[in-house]
C-alpha positions as CSV (number, residue, x, y, z in Angstrom):
1,M,6.9,-5.4,-22.2
2,N,4.4,-5.6,-19.3
3,F,5.5,-8.0,-16.5
4,S,2.0,-8.4,-15.1
5,T,0.5,-9.7,-18.4
6,H,3.6,-11.8,-19.5
7,N,3.3,-15.5,-19.1
8,F,6.5,-17.1,-17.9
9,A,5.5,-20.7,-18.4
10,N,8.6,-22.8,-19.3
11,Q,10.7,-19.7,-19.4
12,R,13.8,-18.9,-17.2
13,A,13.5,-15.4,-15.9
14,L,16.8,-13.7,-15.1
15,I,15.9,-11.2,-12.4
16,R,18.1,-8.4,-11.2
17,V,17.1,-7.9,-7.5
18,D,18.6,-5.6,-4.9
19,F,19.5,-7.9,-2.0
20,N,22.1,-5.6,-0.6
21,V,20.6,-6.1,2.9
22,P,22.3,-5.5,6.3
23,I,24.0,-8.8,7.5
24,K,25.6,-9.1,10.9
25,N,27.5,-12.3,11.8
26,G,25.8,-14.2,9.0
27,V,22.3,-13.0,10.1
28,I,20.1,-10.7,8.0
29,T,19.0,-7.8,10.3
30,D,16.5,-6.2,7.9
31,D,15.0,-8.1,5.0
32,T,12.7,-5.3,3.7
33,R,14.4,-5.3,0.3
34,M,14.1,-9.1,0.0
35,R,10.4,-9.1,0.9
36,A,9.8,-6.3,-1.7
37,A,11.0,-8.6,-4.4
38,L,8.9,-11.6,-3.4
39,P,5.8,-10.7,-5.6
40,T,7.9,-10.6,-8.7
41,I,9.6,-14.0,-8.0
42,T,6.3,-15.7,-7.0
43,K,4.5,-14.5,-10.1
44,V,7.1,-16.2,-12.4
45,L,6.9,-19.4,-10.3
46,A,3.1,-19.4,-10.3
47,D,3.2,-19.1,-14.2
48,G,5.3,-22.2,-14.3
49,G,8.6,-20.5,-15.0
50,S,12.0,-20.8,-13.2
51,V,14.0,-18.0,-11.7
52,V,17.7,-17.0,-11.7
53,L,18.4,-14.2,-9.3
54,M,21.4,-11.8,-9.4
55,S,22.4,-9.2,-6.9
56,H,25.4,-7.3,-5.5
57,W,26.2,-7.1,-1.8
58,G,28.5,-4.4,-0.4
59,R,31.7,-3.3,-2.2
60,P,33.9,-6.4,-1.9
61,L,36.9,-5.4,-4.1
62,K,37.1,-1.8,-2.7
63,D,36.8,-3.0,0.9
64,I,39.3,-5.8,0.6
65,E,41.8,-3.2,-0.9
66,K,41.4,-1.1,2.3
67,K,41.2,-4.0,4.8
68,P,43.5,-6.8,3.7
69,H,42.2,-9.1,6.4
70,L,38.9,-9.4,4.5
71,T,38.3,-11.9,1.7
72,L,35.6,-12.4,-0.9
73,A,34.0,-15.0,1.4
74,D,33.1,-12.1,3.8
75,F,30.8,-10.8,1.0
76,T,29.0,-14.0,0.1
77,L,25.3,-14.0,-0.7
78,S,25.0,-17.5,0.8
79,P,23.1,-16.2,4.0
80,V,20.7,-14.5,1.6
81,A,20.0,-17.7,-0.2
82,A,19.2,-19.4,3.1
83,H,16.9,-16.6,4.2
84,L,15.2,-16.4,0.9
85,S,14.4,-20.1,1.1
86,T,12.6,-19.4,4.4
87,L,10.7,-16.4,2.9
88,L,9.6,-18.4,-0.2
89,G,9.0,-21.6,1.6
90,L,11.0,-23.6,-1.0
91,P,14.7,-24.5,-1.4
92,V,16.8,-21.9,-3.1
93,Q,19.8,-23.2,-5.0
94,F,23.0,-21.2,-4.7
95,A,25.8,-20.9,-7.4
96,T,29.2,-20.0,-5.9
97,D,29.9,-17.8,-8.8
98,C,27.8,-15.7,-11.2
99,I,29.4,-16.4,-14.6
100,S,31.2,-19.7,-14.2
101,D,30.4,-22.9,-16.2
102,D,29.0,-24.3,-13.0
103,A,26.5,-21.3,-12.7
104,A,25.6,-21.7,-16.4
105,N,24.9,-25.5,-15.9
106,M,22.8,-24.9,-12.8
107,A,20.8,-22.3,-14.6
108,A,20.3,-24.5,-17.6
109,S,19.1,-27.4,-15.5
110,L,16.5,-25.5,-13.6
111,K,13.0,-27.0,-13.7
112,S,9.7,-25.1,-13.6
113,G,9.1,-23.7,-10.1
114,E,12.8,-23.7,-9.1
115,V,15.0,-20.8,-7.9
116,L,18.7,-20.2,-8.2
117,L,20.6,-17.3,-6.6
118,L,24.0,-16.3,-8.1
119,E,27.0,-15.3,-6.0
120,N,27.7,-11.6,-5.5
121,L,28.0,-9.8,-8.9
122,R,30.6,-7.4,-7.4
123,Y,33.2,-10.2,-7.0
124,Y,34.0,-9.0,-10.6
125,K,35.1,-5.4,-11.3
126,Q,33.4,-5.8,-14.7
127,E,30.0,-5.4,-13.0
128,E,30.5,-1.8,-11.9
129,K,32.4,-0.9,-15.1
130,G,29.4,-1.9,-17.2
131,D,31.5,-4.4,-19.1
132,K,29.7,-5.7,-22.2
133,E,31.3,-9.2,-22.2
134,F,30.4,-9.7,-18.6
135,A,26.9,-8.6,-19.3
136,E,26.6,-11.0,-22.2
137,K,27.7,-14.0,-20.0
138,L,25.0,-13.1,-17.5
139,A,22.4,-12.7,-20.2
140,K,22.9,-16.3,-21.3
141,L,21.6,-17.5,-18.0
142,G,17.9,-16.5,-18.8
143,D,15.3,-16.4,-21.5
144,V,13.8,-13.2,-20.2
145,Y,15.4,-10.3,-18.4
146,V,13.5,-8.7,-15.5
147,N,14.9,-5.6,-13.7
148,D,13.4,-5.4,-10.2
149,A,16.2,-3.5,-8.6
150,F,15.1,0.2,-8.4
151,G,17.7,0.8,-5.7
152,T,20.5,0.4,-8.4
153,A,18.6,1.9,-11.3
154,H,20.9,5.0,-11.2
155,R,24.0,2.9,-11.9
156,A,25.0,2.0,-15.5
157,H,26.3,-1.4,-14.3
158,A,26.5,-4.5,-16.4
159,S,23.6,-6.3,-14.7
160,T,21.3,-3.2,-14.4
161,A,21.7,-1.5,-17.8
162,V,24.1,-3.0,-20.3
163,I,22.6,-6.5,-20.0
164,A,19.3,-5.3,-21.5
165,E,21.0,-4.9,-24.9
166,F,21.1,-8.7,-25.2
167,F,17.4,-9.2,-25.0
168,P,14.8,-8.1,-27.6
169,G,12.0,-5.7,-26.6
170,D,9.5,-8.4,-25.7
171,K,12.0,-10.2,-23.5
172,K,13.0,-7.4,-21.2
173,M,10.8,-5.7,-18.6
174,F,10.5,-4.2,-15.1
175,G,9.5,-6.4,-12.3
176,L,6.5,-5.5,-10.0
177,L,8.6,-3.6,-7.5
178,M,10.4,-1.6,-10.2
179,E,7.1,-1.0,-12.1
180,G,5.6,0.3,-8.8
181,E,8.5,2.6,-8.1
182,V,8.6,4.1,-11.6
183,K,4.8,4.6,-11.6
184,A,4.8,6.3,-8.2
185,A,7.8,8.5,-9.1
186,E,6.2,9.6,-12.4
187,E,2.9,10.2,-10.6
188,V,4.7,12.8,-8.4
189,M,6.9,14.4,-11.1
190,H,4.8,14.3,-14.2
191,N,1.1,13.7,-13.3
192,N,0.9,15.6,-10.0
193,R,-2.2,17.4,-8.8
194,K,-1.8,20.8,-7.2
195,P,-1.1,21.9,-4.6
196,F,2.0,19.8,-4.7
197,T,4.1,20.0,-1.5
198,A,7.6,18.6,-1.3
199,I,8.9,18.1,2.2
200,I,12.7,18.1,2.1
201,G,14.7,17.4,5.3
202,G,18.1,16.1,6.2
203,A,21.4,17.6,7.3
204,K,22.9,19.4,4.3
205,V,21.6,21.8,1.7
206,S,24.4,20.6,-0.6
207,D,22.9,17.1,-0.6
208,K,19.5,18.3,-1.7
209,I,20.3,21.3,-3.9
210,L,19.6,19.5,-7.2
211,I,16.3,18.1,-6.0
212,I,15.2,21.5,-4.7
213,E,16.1,23.2,-8.0
214,N,14.3,20.6,-10.0
215,L,11.2,20.8,-7.7
216,L,11.0,24.6,-8.3
217,E,9.7,23.6,-11.7
218,K,7.0,21.3,-10.3
219,A,6.0,22.0,-6.7
220,T,3.7,24.8,-5.4
221,D,5.2,24.5,-1.8
222,I,8.6,23.3,-0.5
223,I,8.9,22.6,3.2
224,I,12.4,22.6,4.5
225,G,13.3,20.9,7.8
226,G,16.2,19.2,9.5
227,G,19.7,20.6,9.9
228,M,19.7,22.1,6.4
229,A,17.1,24.7,7.5
230,Y,19.7,26.6,9.6
231,T,21.9,27.3,6.6
232,F,18.9,29.3,5.2
233,F,18.4,31.1,8.5
234,K,22.0,32.1,8.8
235,A,22.0,33.2,5.2
236,Q,19.2,35.6,6.0
237,G,21.1,37.0,9.0
238,G,19.5,34.9,11.7
239,H,21.2,33.7,14.9
240,I,21.5,29.9,14.8
241,G,23.7,29.2,17.9
242,N,25.7,26.0,17.4
243,S,23.2,24.5,14.9
244,L,24.5,22.7,11.8
245,C,25.4,25.1,9.1
246,E,27.2,24.9,5.7
247,D,28.9,28.3,5.7
248,D,30.1,27.8,2.2
249,R,26.5,27.4,1.0
250,L,25.0,30.6,2.3
251,D,24.9,32.4,-1.1
252,M,23.4,29.2,-2.6
253,A,20.6,29.2,0.0
254,L,19.8,32.9,-0.8
255,D,19.9,32.1,-4.5
256,L,17.4,29.2,-4.0
257,L,15.0,31.5,-2.0
258,K,15.2,34.1,-4.8
259,K,14.6,31.6,-7.6
260,A,11.6,30.2,-5.7
261,A,10.1,33.7,-5.2
262,D,10.6,34.4,-9.0
263,K,8.7,31.2,-9.9
264,G,6.0,31.8,-7.3
265,V,6.9,28.7,-5.3
266,C,6.6,29.1,-1.5
267,I,9.6,27.8,0.5
268,H,8.6,27.3,4.1
269,L,11.2,27.3,6.9
270,P,10.4,26.1,10.4
271,G,9.3,29.1,12.6
272,D,10.6,27.6,15.8
273,S,13.0,24.8,16.9
274,I,13.5,22.4,19.8
275,L,17.0,23.1,21.1
276,A,19.7,20.9,22.7
277,D,22.8,21.9,24.6
278,K,24.7,19.1,23.0
279,F,24.2,16.5,20.3
280,A,23.2,13.6,22.6
281,A,20.1,11.7,23.6
282,D,20.4,13.0,27.2
283,A,20.9,16.7,26.2
284,A,19.1,19.4,28.1
285,T,16.3,20.9,25.9
286,S,14.8,24.2,25.3
287,S,12.9,26.0,22.4
288,S,13.2,29.3,20.6
289,L,12.4,30.9,17.2
290,S,14.6,29.3,14.6
291,N,16.4,32.5,13.8
292,E,17.0,33.5,17.4
293,I,18.9,30.5,18.8
294,P,21.2,31.4,21.7
295,T,24.9,30.7,21.6
296,G,25.7,27.2,23.0
297,W,22.4,25.7,21.8
298,M,21.6,23.9,18.6
299,G,18.3,23.1,16.8
300,L,17.7,19.3,16.7
301,D,14.0,19.3,15.8
302,I,11.2,21.6,14.6
303,G,9.0,23.2,17.3
304,Q,5.3,23.4,17.9
305,M,4.7,26.5,15.8
306,A,6.5,24.9,12.9
307,I,4.6,21.6,13.3
308,A,1.3,23.6,13.1
309,Q,2.6,25.6,10.1
310,F,3.8,22.6,8.2
311,S,0.8,20.4,9.0
312,K,-1.6,23.0,7.6
313,I,0.3,23.1,4.3
314,V,0.4,19.3,4.1
315,S,-3.3,19.0,4.9
316,E,-4.2,21.2,1.9
317,S,-2.0,19.3,-0.6
318,K,-3.1,16.9,-3.3
319,T,0.4,15.6,-4.0
320,I,3.1,15.1,-1.4
321,L,6.8,14.0,-1.8
322,W,8.7,13.5,1.5
323,N,12.4,13.1,1.4
324,G,14.3,13.6,4.7
325,P,13.4,13.9,8.4
326,M,12.5,17.1,10.3
327,G,15.1,16.5,13.1
328,V,17.2,13.9,14.8
329,F,14.3,11.4,15.0
330,E,16.6,8.6,16.1
331,M,16.7,10.3,19.6
332,D,13.4,10.2,21.4
333,K,13.6,13.8,22.6
334,F,13.9,15.0,19.0
335,Q,11.5,12.7,17.1
336,H,8.3,14.7,17.7
337,G,8.6,16.9,14.6
338,T,9.2,14.1,12.2
339,K,6.4,12.0,13.7
340,A,3.9,14.9,13.6
341,I,4.7,15.5,9.9
342,A,4.4,11.8,9.2
343,M,0.9,11.9,10.8
344,A,0.0,15.0,8.7
345,V,1.0,13.1,5.5
346,V,-1.1,10.1,6.6
347,A,-4.1,12.4,7.3
348,A,-3.7,14.1,3.9
349,T,-3.4,10.7,2.2
350,E,-6.7,9.6,3.9
351,N,-8.2,12.7,2.4
352,G,-7.3,11.7,-1.1
353,A,-3.7,13.1,-1.6
354,F,-1.1,11.0,-3.3
355,S,1.9,10.7,-1.0
356,L,5.3,9.2,-1.8
357,V,8.0,8.8,0.9
358,G,11.5,8.2,-0.5
359,G,15.0,8.3,0.9
360,G,16.6,6.2,3.6
361,D,15.8,8.4,6.7
362,S,12.2,9.3,5.9
363,V,11.5,5.6,5.1
364,A,13.1,4.6,8.4
365,A,10.9,7.2,10.1
366,V,7.6,5.9,8.7
367,N,8.7,2.4,9.5
368,K,9.6,3.4,13.1
369,F,6.2,5.0,13.6
370,N,4.4,2.0,11.9
371,L,2.9,4.3,9.2
372,A,4.4,2.8,6.0
373,N,1.0,1.2,5.0
374,K,-0.8,4.5,5.5
375,V,0.9,6.5,2.8
376,S,0.4,6.0,-1.0
377,Y,3.9,4.6,-1.7
378,V,7.2,4.0,0.2
379,S,10.2,3.9,-2.1
380,T,13.0,1.4,-1.5
381,G,15.1,3.4,-3.9
382,G,17.3,5.7,-1.8
383,G,19.9,7.2,-4.2
384,A,18.0,6.2,-7.3
385,M,14.8,8.0,-6.1
386,L,16.8,11.1,-5.3
387,E,18.4,11.1,-8.8
388,F,15.0,10.6,-10.4
389,F,13.7,13.7,-8.5
390,E,16.8,15.6,-9.5
391,G,15.6,15.2,-13.1
392,K,18.4,12.8,-14.1
393,T,17.9,9.9,-16.5
394,L,18.3,6.6,-14.7
395,P,20.3,4.0,-16.8
396,G,18.3,1.1,-15.4
397,I,15.0,2.6,-16.5
398,A,16.3,3.9,-19.8
399,A,17.7,0.4,-20.7
400,I,14.2,-1.1,-20.5
401,K,12.1,1.9,-21.8
402,G,14.5,2.7,-24.6
């Protein structure tokens, strides 16, 4: 069912959102995920429908087990309800439970144009277990089910996957955010125009092995930056000083390079690096070829040569996927490489390339440099986006698409 064309007049939309936002002392410090869900909520209200929102926040039961001084009240979504009220410019009702009689009564008495937020789904262990009875109780709170939580689409939880069984095909759909995420991800993986360049960064090869292997079937070029690059250099016999390295993954790195060569995919490693004498914002810096780093020094960013090399590849691309930074961009001295690649992606996008930025750190980077609105799509998905690009079936998507 298509969300955009559905008329929600006099219908109660039960919407799974991802409001797992950072909260400090009762104050939301980053409401990006909440803002991302606003178009879906406002569309239902504009049609003359009402909205029941459900979300998780944190891992209450696991955290309380480890830290007995915590209680469920430390994980309440009530600050989220208050902030959402400000964002929407209308009162948001709050149910202190998600499946109680009280929650059911509040949902049933919603009038057109009203919004109700349910308490944290993860107060119940049944949510993460994908419990059918729990899902059925939630399902009774709405006439139509809308999944707008791409960030949890890789989990087979009660509210993200199992619940869809209780709605017929014309009463379950993706929200606008989820629709956009799925469309952008499919554009990159299934409808890409060549050259298709994947920029993969981050600390560890082991975190990105599955995505790189899957991309060998799709991409023409794979750029590798960040700490993971040094595992490849060491595997090839290079000197990497004190740079990050997964010594137990050297064979795997060589294997990836061989597979890429066999498939005609070019893997590009950074020719040079910006070095630091310690992992700190005030470190002394130097530069060298990435495979000739002296003892006592570590690579914390890509160098000028690598920037030029990578920017040229990006500029010639028609499809770009970016997952992971080029260096420790949180420290000013080592943000130059990540920023330069971000600018190259922006320039390629202006020239007609389709660019998708996904994964926490690369999203944080484009936000830091105020470039988020200059690329084709910025994913809120994190782990879900990663699993999609690893070629896995996401339960939250499969539950709607069938």
